[in-house]
Every structure is written in structure tokens, then in C-alpha cells.
C-alpha positions as CSV (number, residue, x, y, z in Angstrom):
1,X,-0.1,0.2,-0.2
2,X,1.8,3.5,-1.0
3,X,2.3,5.5,1.7
4,X,0.4,9.4,1.9
5,X,1.7,12.8,3.1
6,X,-1.2,12.1,5.5
7,X,0.8,9.4,7.1
8,X,3.7,10.9,7.1
9,X,2.5,13.4,9.2
10,X,0.7,11.1,11.1
11,X,3.8,9.4,12.0
12,X,6.3,12.5,12.5
13,X,3.3,14.4,14.7
14,X,1.8,11.4,17.0
15,X,4.9,8.7,17.2
16,X,7.8,11.3,17.1
17,X,6.8,13.4,19.8
18,X,7.3,16.3,17.4
19,X,5.0,19.6,16.9
20,X,4.3,21.6,13.9
21,X,4.6,25.5,13.9
22,X,1.6,27.5,15.5
23,X,0.3,30.1,14.4
24,X,0.0,34.0,15.4
25,X,-3.6,35.3,14.3
26,X,-2.1,38.8,14.3
27,X,1.2,37.8,11.8
28,X,-1.0,35.1,9.8
29,X,0.5,34.5,6.2
30,X,-1.0,32.1,4.0
31,X,1.3,29.3,2.5
32,X,1.4,25.8,1.7
33,X,1.8,24.6,5.3
34,X,0.4,25.5,8.1
35,X,2.1,29.1,9.0
36,X,4.2,29.8,12.1
37,X,3.7,32.0,15.3
38,X,4.9,34.9,15.6
39,X,4.7,35.3,19.7
40,X,4.8,33.5,22.7
41,X,1.6,33.0,24.3
42,X,1.3,32.0,28.4
43,X,-2.9,30.9,28.1
44,X,-2.4,27.2,28.1
45,X,-5.2,24.7,29.7
46,X,-5.4,21.3,29.2
47,X,-8.3,19.5,28.0
48,X,-8.3,15.6,28.7
49,X,-11.0,12.9,29.7
50,X,-9.6,10.6,32.1
51,X,-8.2,7.4,30.5
52,X,-8.5,8.9,27.0
53,X,-5.1,10.2,26.2
54,X,-6.0,9.9,21.8
55,X,-8.6,12.6,22.7
56,X,-6.8,15.1,24.9
57,X,-5.3,18.5,23.8
58,X,-4.0,21.2,25.8
59,X,-5.7,24.4,25.2
60,X,-3.4,27.8,24.0
61,X,-5.3,30.9,23.2
62,X,-4.8,32.2,19.8
63,X,-2.7,29.4,19.2
64,X,-3.0,26.1,16.8
65,X,-3.9,23.1,18.7
66,X,-3.3,19.0,18.6
67,X,-5.7,17.8,16.3
68,X,-6.6,14.1,17.7
69,X,-4.7,11.2,16.4
70,X,-8.0,9.0,15.7
71,X,-8.8,12.2,12.9
72,X,-5.9,11.4,10.2
73,X,-8.0,8.3,9.7
74,X,-10.4,10.6,7.9
75,X,-9.1,13.8,7.4
76,X,-5.7,15.4,6.0
77,X,-3.2,16.5,8.6
78,X,-1.6,18.8,6.7
79,X,-4.4,21.1,5.9
80,X,-6.6,21.0,9.2
81,X,-6.2,22.7,12.2
82,X,-7.9,23.4,15.8
83,X,-7.7,27.5,16.6
84,X,-7.5,28.3,20.1
85,X,-9.9,31.3,20.2
86,X,-11.5,32.5,23.2
87,X,-15.0,32.5,22.8
88,X,-17.6,31.0,20.9
89,X,-18.9,34.2,18.8
90,X,-14.7,33.9,17.9
91,X,-14.9,31.0,17.3
92,X,-18.3,31.1,14.4
93,X,-16.5,34.2,13.0
94,X,-13.1,32.5,12.7
95,X,-15.3,29.9,10.5
96,X,-17.6,32.3,8.7
97,X,-15.1,35.0,7.9
98,X,-12.0,34.0,6.3
99,X,-10.1,38.0,7.1
100,X,-10.8,37.3,10.7
101,X,-7.8,35.7,11.0
102,X,-5.5,38.4,9.2
103,X,-6.5,41.4,11.3
104,X,-4.9,42.9,14.3
105,X,-6.5,43.2,17.6
106,X,-8.6,46.2,17.3
107,X,-9.9,45.2,13.9
108,X,-10.8,41.8,15.4
109,X,-12.6,43.7,17.9
110,X,-14.4,45.9,15.5
111,X,-15.2,42.9,13.3
112,X,-16.7,40.9,16.8
113,X,-19.0,43.1,17.4
114,X,-20.4,43.9,13.6
115,X,-20.4,40.4,13.5
116,X,-23.1,40.3,16.7
117,X,-24.7,42.8,15.2
118,X,-25.2,41.7,11.8
119,X,-26.6,38.7,13.8
120,X,-28.7,40.8,15.5
121,X,-30.5,42.6,12.5
122,X,-31.0,39.3,10.3
123,X,-33.3,37.6,13.7
124,X,-36.8,39.3,12.3
125,X,-36.0,38.4,9.0
126,X,-34.8,35.0,9.5
127,X,-37.6,33.7,11.7
128,X,-40.0,34.9,9.3
129,X,-38.1,33.0,6.2
130,X,-37.6,29.9,8.0
131,X,-40.8,29.7,10.1
132,X,-41.4,26.3,10.1
133,X,-37.8,25.3,10.7
134,X,-37.7,27.7,14.1
135,X,-41.1,26.1,15.5
136,X,-40.2,22.8,14.4
137,X,-37.1,23.1,16.5
138,X,-39.2,25.2,19.5
139,X,-37.0,28.5,19.0
140,X,-38.6,31.7,19.7
141,X,-37.0,34.4,18.4
142,X,-37.4,37.1,22.0
143,X,-34.9,34.1,23.9
144,X,-32.9,33.8,21.0
145,X,-31.9,37.6,21.1
146,X,-31.9,37.4,24.7
147,X,-28.7,34.7,24.6
148,X,-27.2,36.9,21.7
149,X,-26.7,39.4,23.6
150,X,-25.5,37.5,26.5
151,X,-22.9,35.7,24.0
152,X,-21.8,38.7,23.2
153,X,-21.2,40.1,26.7
154,X,-19.3,36.6,27.4
155,X,-20.2,37.0,31.1
156,X,-21.9,33.8,31.8
157,X,-21.0,30.3,30.2
158,X,-24.0,29.6,28.0
159,X,-26.0,26.4,28.7
160,X,-25.7,23.5,25.2
161,X,-29.2,24.1,24.8
162,X,-29.1,28.3,24.4
163,X,-25.6,27.6,22.2
164,X,-27.6,25.6,20.0
165,X,-29.8,28.2,19.5
166,X,-27.1,30.1,18.6
167,X,-26.0,27.7,16.0
168,X,-29.7,27.7,14.5
169,X,-29.7,31.2,13.6
170,X,-25.9,31.3,12.6
171,X,-26.6,28.3,10.2
172,X,-29.7,30.0,8.4
173,X,-28.2,33.5,8.4
174,X,-25.0,32.5,6.4
175,X,-26.7,29.4,4.9
176,X,-23.9,26.9,6.1
177,X,-24.7,23.6,8.5
178,X,-22.9,23.8,11.7
179,X,-21.2,20.3,13.0
180,X,-20.5,19.7,16.3
181,X,-17.7,17.0,17.5
182,X,-17.4,16.1,20.7
183,X,-13.9,14.8,20.6
184,X,-14.0,12.9,24.4
185,X,-17.4,10.9,23.7
186,X,-16.8,10.8,20.1
187,X,-20.7,12.1,19.3
188,X,-21.9,14.7,17.0
189,X,-24.3,16.9,16.6
190,X,-25.6,18.5,13.6
191,X,-27.2,21.6,12.8
192,X,-28.5,22.1,9.3
193,X,-31.2,23.2,6.6
194,X,-29.8,21.3,3.5
195,X,-27.1,24.0,3.0
196,X,-24.2,22.5,1.1
197,X,-21.1,24.3,2.8
198,X,-20.5,22.8,6.3
199,X,-18.4,24.0,9.2
200,X,-16.8,21.7,12.1
201,X,-16.9,22.7,15.8
202,X,-14.4,20.4,17.9
203,X,-15.9,20.3,21.6
204,X,-14.1,19.1,24.7
205,X,-15.4,20.4,28.2
206,X,-16.2,23.7,28.1
207,X,-14.2,24.8,25.0
208,X,-16.0,24.7,21.5
209,X,-13.4,25.5,18.7
210,X,-12.9,25.8,14.7
211,X,-11.4,22.9,12.8
212,X,-10.2,25.3,10.4
213,X,-9.1,24.5,6.5
214,X,-5.6,26.3,5.7
215,X,-7.1,27.8,2.7
216,X,-10.3,28.8,4.1
217,X,-12.5,25.9,2.2
218,X,-15.5,24.9,3.5
219,X,-16.5,21.3,3.7
220,X,-19.4,20.1,0.8
221,X,-22.0,17.3,1.7
222,X,-19.8,14.2,1.0
223,X,-16.5,15.7,3.1
224,X,-19.0,16.4,6.3
225,X,-20.6,12.9,5.9
226,X,-17.5,10.9,5.5
227,X,-15.8,12.9,8.6
228,X,-19.2,12.1,10.6
229,X,-19.9,8.5,9.5
230,X,-16.6,8.1,12.3
231,X,-18.6,9.6,15.1
232,X,-22.0,8.3,16.4
233,X,-24.7,10.9,16.7
234,X,-26.0,12.3,19.8
235,X,-29.0,11.9,21.5
236,X,-30.9,14.4,23.3
237,X,-33.5,11.9,25.3
238,X,-36.7,12.9,27.3
239,X,-37.7,10.7,30.4
240,X,-38.0,7.1,29.9
241,X,-42.1,8.0,30.4
242,X,-42.3,10.5,27.6
243,X,-41.8,7.3,25.1
244,X,-43.3,3.7,23.8
245,X,-41.6,0.8,23.2
246,X,-42.2,1.3,19.6
247,X,-40.9,5.0,19.7
248,X,-37.8,4.2,21.3
249,X,-37.9,1.1,19.1
250,X,-37.8,3.3,16.2
251,X,-35.5,6.1,18.0
252,X,-32.6,2.8,18.1
253,X,-33.1,1.9,14.5
254,X,-32.4,5.6,13.5
255,X,-29.3,5.6,15.5
256,X,-28.3,1.9,14.4
257,X,-28.5,0.0,17.7
258,X,-29.9,-3.5,18.0
259,X,-33.1,-3.7,19.0
260,X,-32.7,-7.5,19.6
261,X,-30.8,-9.5,22.4
262,X,-30.0,-12.6,21.1
263,X,-33.1,-14.0,20.0
264,X,-35.5,-11.7,22.2
265,X,-36.7,-8.3,21.7
266,X,-35.1,-5.7,23.9
267,X,-37.5,-3.9,26.7
268,X,-38.2,-0.7,26.8
269,X,-35.8,-0.4,29.7
270,X,-32.9,-2.1,28.3
271,X,-33.4,-0.1,25.0
272,X,-33.5,3.2,26.9
273,X,-30.0,2.9,28.3
274,X,-28.7,2.1,24.9
275,X,-29.7,5.1,24.0
276,X,-28.4,6.9,27.0
277,X,-24.9,5.8,26.1
278,X,-25.3,8.6,23.1
279,X,-26.4,11.5,25.0
């Protein structure tokens, strides 16, 4: 079997204990390799799930972060990197506005404010244009406006349910599907409305960071489907009393969970416990 450049990268990066040059967003230059960092940063935080070293990485503010080794099975490690954005709003603009990473600190602050105001300004339009989309997902405009303002102030960490509302809004404003991959649980959540463009957010504990392509290219439907096929879809379960046995069987089939125990069908409790593994 022929050795690819991705195989070489994986061997150097993970087996030899070496690391690739890092990037400073204020001194960014687009090149054929991941660009190097022009300054030193000190904000370092290790995000590790105990007993799962392959899923861990160190968070360094405004730096390239190590992509987990198992991503090399489906991703060209020479073209992608995780970036240490400090807020969720910055993570989103980093993927949506390709010029953001090129700006200095003051221009970045200005662009972030413009990004936030643009989202607020488009709320009424997209809620009218995609009314059934927001009704189906039980998202209300007034609450959405509140959490968008909270996101910009960055005073309190948003609950995951509120982060998803932000993603539903950004999805339709910028016509891009948003895919969240949790590198600790290896589960994914997809916020989509049949767009061909896709962006990927990497989640680990409290950090949600951009998976960026060095040329600013978005993944198309075929590429994102291939990536997500290596993960299981996250399930948002209600209490067991909200489901009938038939509903749990249908949910299990949707998520490719076996509804049989040898020759017998699983009970309602057994199916529910199986589904809990994907929450």
C-alpha cells in the first residue's frame, strides 16, 4: 500500500513527539504549510478526559492546537488545524469570515461587534423566512435575542441548549450547516438546513473551537458525511415515561442500535439504557 503525505504527518506528529509550527493570528501569512507563530502565548489549559489520552489536547489561547490522532483516519492533517479561540462568538466568526484571522487586535474587536450586530439585525428576517424550521425546533425569537446578547457580553457560560439556538440562527443567516464533534465522547451534533457548505466545531469539556482548513475551504456534503461516519450522533433523550416501546425501537433503529437481545426483543428499559450511551 502506498504511503501518503498524511501517513508521514501522522508518524512524525504522534510517534516522534514532534509538533508543527504554530500560528499567531495577528501575523498570519497564508502559505502551503501551516504558518508559524510570531509570538509567545501563556494561556495554556489541558483538556483531558481521564483514561483517553488520544482525545486530549492542550488549549492555548490564540494558538494552533493538536488535532486528536484518530482524525488522521479521515482528515488530511496537513490541511486542517484546531484554533484556540477564546469565545464561542470568535469561534464562529473564525470559520465564517476568512479575513478575521488576518486582522490585528483592534480590527478583530471591531469585526466581532459587527458580526454580533449583523446576527441581531437578521433575526426577524430569518425567523420569518424559516418559520417552520424554528417552530419545529421550538426556538422563540425573543429568547434568541436575549442569548445572542449574552453571548456577546461573554459574562456567563451559555447552556448547551442555548448554544444550539445560536447555531440554528447562524446556520440560516450564513447558509451553512454547523457540525459539533465532541472529541471526548466521540459523538456529534448536527445543526443543518440542507445547505451544501459545512463548518465543524470541536468540543471538549467547556471549550468549543473551530476546525479550520488552511485555505479557508468549507466541507461539502460528501466530505462532512464521510467525517461524521466515524462518529455516533448524539441523542437528546426525554424521560423514559415520554416514550412508548415502539417509539424507542424507532429511535434505536435511526441510530443503528440493535433492538434485539439474541433472539428476543429488548425491553423498553434496555433500549432506553442503550440510547443513554449516546446522550
